[in-house]
C-alpha positions as CSV (number, residue, x, y, z in Angstrom):
1,M,188.7,234.4,16.0
2,F,192.4,234.8,15.5
3,L,194.9,235.0,12.6
4,M,197.8,232.6,12.3
5,N,200.0,232.5,9.2
6,N,197.3,234.4,7.2
7,I,194.7,231.7,8.1
8,I,191.7,232.7,10.2
9,Y,191.1,230.2,13.0
10,E,187.8,230.4,14.8
11,Q,185.9,228.5,17.4
12,K,182.5,227.6,16.0
13,R,179.4,225.9,17.4
14,I,177.8,223.5,14.9
15,H,175.4,220.6,15.0
16,L,177.3,217.3,14.6
17,S,175.1,216.4,11.6
18,E,176.9,219.3,9.7
19,L,180.4,218.1,10.5
20,D,181.2,216.5,7.1
21,E,180.2,219.7,5.3
22,Y,182.1,221.9,7.8
23,L,185.3,219.8,7.5
24,A,185.0,219.7,3.7
25,S,184.8,223.5,3.6
26,R,188.1,223.7,5.5
27,F,189.9,221.6,2.9
28,L,189.1,223.8,-0.1
29,D,192.7,225.1,-0.4
30,K,194.6,222.5,1.7
31,Q,196.6,219.4,0.7
32,S,197.6,218.2,4.1
33,A,196.0,217.2,7.4
34,L,194.2,219.7,9.5
35,R,194.2,219.8,13.3
36,F,191.0,220.4,15.4
37,T,189.7,220.2,18.9
38,M,186.0,219.3,19.5
39,S,183.9,219.3,22.6
40,R,180.4,218.3,23.2
41,N,178.1,221.1,24.2
42,D,174.8,219.4,25.0
43,L,172.7,216.3,24.4
44,Q,171.0,217.9,21.4
45,G,174.0,217.2,19.1
46,Y,175.9,220.5,19.2
47,V,179.7,220.7,19.4
48,T,182.3,223.4,19.7
49,I,185.0,222.9,17.1
50,K,188.2,224.8,16.6
51,Q,190.9,224.5,14.0
52,E,194.5,224.7,15.3
53,K,197.9,225.0,13.7
54,N,199.2,221.7,12.4
55,E,202.6,220.5,11.2
56,Q,201.9,216.7,11.7
57,E,201.0,214.1,9.1
58,I,198.7,211.1,9.5
59,E,200.1,207.6,9.1
60,E,198.5,205.8,6.1
61,R,198.1,202.4,7.8
62,G,194.8,202.2,9.7
63,I,191.5,200.6,10.2
64,D,188.0,201.2,8.7
65,F,185.2,202.5,10.9
66,E,181.8,201.6,9.6
67,L,179.1,200.6,12.2
68,S,176.2,198.7,10.9
69,P,172.9,198.5,12.9
70,S,173.9,195.0,14.2
71,E,177.2,196.4,15.5
72,Y,175.4,199.2,17.4
73,Q,173.6,196.4,19.3
74,S,176.9,194.9,20.5
75,L,178.8,198.1,21.6
76,N,179.8,196.5,24.9
77,S,182.2,194.3,22.9
78,I,184.1,197.3,21.4
79,N,187.3,198.5,23.0
80,I,187.0,202.2,22.5
81,L,190.7,202.8,23.0
82,D,191.3,200.9,19.7
83,F,190.0,204.1,18.0
84,T,192.4,206.4,19.8
85,N,195.7,204.8,19.0
86,Q,195.7,204.3,15.3
87,T,194.6,205.9,12.0
88,I,190.9,205.6,11.3
89,Y,189.2,205.6,7.9
90,T,185.5,206.5,7.6
91,S,183.1,207.6,5.0
92,S,181.2,209.8,7.5
93,A,183.0,212.1,9.9
94,Y,179.5,212.6,11.5
95,E,179.0,208.9,12.3
96,F,182.5,208.5,13.6
97,F,182.5,211.5,15.9
98,D,178.9,210.9,17.0
99,F,180.1,207.4,18.1
100,M,183.3,208.8,19.8
101,L,181.4,211.5,21.7
102,M,179.4,208.8,23.4
103,Y,182.6,208.0,25.3
104,F,184.6,211.3,25.2
105,Y,183.4,214.8,25.8
106,Y,186.6,216.4,24.3
107,L,188.7,215.3,21.3
108,E,191.9,216.6,19.7
109,Y,192.5,215.1,16.3
110,L,194.1,215.4,12.9
111,V,191.8,214.9,9.8
112,D,192.3,214.8,6.1
113,F,190.3,213.5,3.1
114,T,191.7,210.8,0.9
115,G,189.3,211.2,-2.0
116,S,186.8,208.6,-0.9
117,S,187.1,208.7,2.9
118,W,188.1,210.8,5.9
119,R,191.3,209.8,7.6
120,V,191.4,210.6,11.3
121,K,194.0,210.3,14.0
122,I,193.0,211.1,17.6
123,L,195.7,212.9,19.5
124,G,194.0,213.5,22.8
125,F,190.7,213.0,24.6
126,K,188.9,213.4,27.8
127,E,186.5,210.6,28.8
128,V,182.9,211.0,29.8
129,K,182.6,210.2,33.5
């Protein structure tokens, strides 16, 4: 845990299913995007997440991320890099990052909440080999 500008930043291990609640708790007093790094710990769904200092904003233009069961069946037709070079809107941070961690074991990203959806911008990643 460390202190930066009177904000405590800590690395935390959480289950991915708790991600929406964890991120929401970080926005209680914030009006701008937050920056995080996340890495996959194991195949049981645990991740290490760490908030970092941020001075960037997320562009408003972007695409929606909502995977239906039929889309899960055709994952081979998805170009995963489409999700790393533009703003993504999603109603579930858990679903989006669960999907992304199938391809990447490390992500650096900005996130904010627009009132009805999460807005995410991937800044960096390391691919699963």
